[in-house]
C-alpha positions as CSV (number, residue, x, y, z in Angstrom):
1,M,11.9,-3.9,-43.7
2,A,10.6,-7.0,-45.2
3,R,7.5,-4.4,-45.9
4,F,9.6,-2.1,-47.3
5,A,11.2,-4.0,-50.0
6,A,7.9,-5.9,-50.8
7,Q,6.7,-2.5,-52.1
8,T,9.9,-1.3,-53.9
9,P,10.5,-2.0,-57.4
10,H,12.8,-4.6,-58.2
11,Y,14.7,-4.7,-61.7
12,V,16.3,-7.7,-63.2
13,L,18.8,-8.2,-66.0
14,S,18.5,-11.1,-68.1
15,N,18.2,-12.1,-71.0
16,T,16.5,-15.7,-70.0
17,M,14.0,-14.9,-67.2
18,T,10.5,-14.3,-67.8
19,S,8.9,-14.6,-64.4
20,A,9.7,-14.0,-60.5
21,A,8.6,-14.8,-57.3
22,W,9.2,-11.3,-55.8
23,P,6.8,-9.1,-55.9
24,K,6.7,-5.6,-58.5
25,T,9.8,-7.4,-60.2
26,R,10.3,-6.0,-64.0
27,F,13.1,-7.5,-66.4
28,V,15.6,-5.4,-68.2
29,R,17.3,-7.2,-71.2
30,N,20.3,-4.5,-71.9
31,F,22.0,-1.3,-71.0
32,E,20.0,0.7,-72.9
33,D,16.8,-0.5,-71.1
34,I,19.0,0.5,-67.6
35,A,19.6,3.9,-69.5
36,A,16.0,4.8,-70.2
37,L,15.3,4.0,-66.6
38,K,17.7,6.2,-65.0
39,Q,15.8,9.3,-67.4
40,K,12.4,8.2,-65.1
41,P,11.7,10.5,-62.4
42,G,11.9,8.4,-59.3
43,K,14.3,7.5,-56.4
44,D,17.8,6.1,-56.5
45,I,18.5,2.8,-58.3
46,Y,20.7,0.2,-56.3
47,L,22.9,-2.5,-58.1
48,M,22.8,-6.0,-56.4
49,G,25.4,-7.7,-58.5
50,G,28.8,-9.3,-59.0
51,A,32.2,-7.8,-60.0
52,R,31.6,-8.6,-63.7
53,I,28.2,-6.5,-63.9
54,T,29.6,-3.9,-62.1
55,A,32.3,-3.2,-63.7
56,S,30.5,-3.7,-67.0
57,L,27.4,-0.7,-66.0
58,I,30.8,1.5,-64.6
59,D,31.9,1.0,-68.3
60,A,28.5,1.9,-69.7
61,G,28.5,5.3,-67.9
62,L,25.5,4.0,-65.8
63,V,27.2,4.2,-62.3
64,D,26.8,7.7,-60.8
65,E,28.2,6.5,-57.0
66,L,29.6,3.8,-55.5
67,R,29.2,2.8,-52.1
68,L,31.4,0.1,-50.8
69,I,31.8,-1.4,-47.3
70,V,35.5,-2.4,-46.1
71,Y,35.9,-5.6,-43.9
72,P,39.1,-5.4,-41.7
73,L,40.1,-9.1,-43.3
74,L,42.6,-10.3,-45.4
75,A,41.1,-13.9,-47.6
76,G,44.2,-13.8,-49.6
77,E,42.1,-14.8,-52.8
78,G,39.3,-13.7,-54.9
79,K,38.2,-11.7,-57.3
80,A,39.1,-8.1,-58.1
81,L,35.8,-6.0,-57.8
82,F,37.1,-4.1,-60.9
83,G,39.2,-6.5,-62.4
84,T,37.0,-6.7,-66.0
85,A,36.7,-2.6,-66.4
86,K,38.1,-1.5,-69.5
87,N,38.0,2.4,-69.0
88,R,40.2,4.0,-66.0
89,R,37.8,6.4,-64.3
90,G,38.4,8.8,-61.9
91,L,36.6,8.3,-58.2
92,E,35.5,11.6,-55.9
93,L,35.2,10.9,-52.3
94,R,32.2,12.2,-51.0
95,K,31.9,10.2,-47.5
96,V,33.8,8.3,-45.0
97,E,32.0,6.4,-42.1
98,Q,33.5,4.2,-39.5
99,L,31.0,1.1,-39.1
100,S,31.0,-1.4,-36.2
101,D,33.8,-4.0,-35.8
102,G,36.3,-2.1,-37.7
103,R,34.4,-1.6,-41.0
104,V,34.4,1.5,-42.9
105,R,31.6,2.7,-45.4
106,L,33.1,4.8,-48.3
107,V,30.9,6.9,-50.9
108,Y,32.4,7.6,-54.3
109,G,31.0,9.8,-57.1
110,I,32.2,8.5,-60.5
111,G,33.9,11.0,-62.5
């Protein structure tokens, strides 16, 4: 997996960073850069980010699919994943998969 990750391009959304230790890192500065990246041929783009950036990208129409893993744990506090989303969007359930330890993977298309 480490070899695959080292060969995979990484895009970092930042207005301040200019260098990164990870190989094949490129910086995107705004959502227009992400929209342009989506138009290029290639594989899927996976977002590794927090609730606010996820909701912002969904609101900007830049997310096609959500892949969520639900853990069987009640924490009692925390941030709402879509608490900062501005627009209501329908989700289309595409896949449900039961994982180990009671976890469930849900895949939704965003309409």
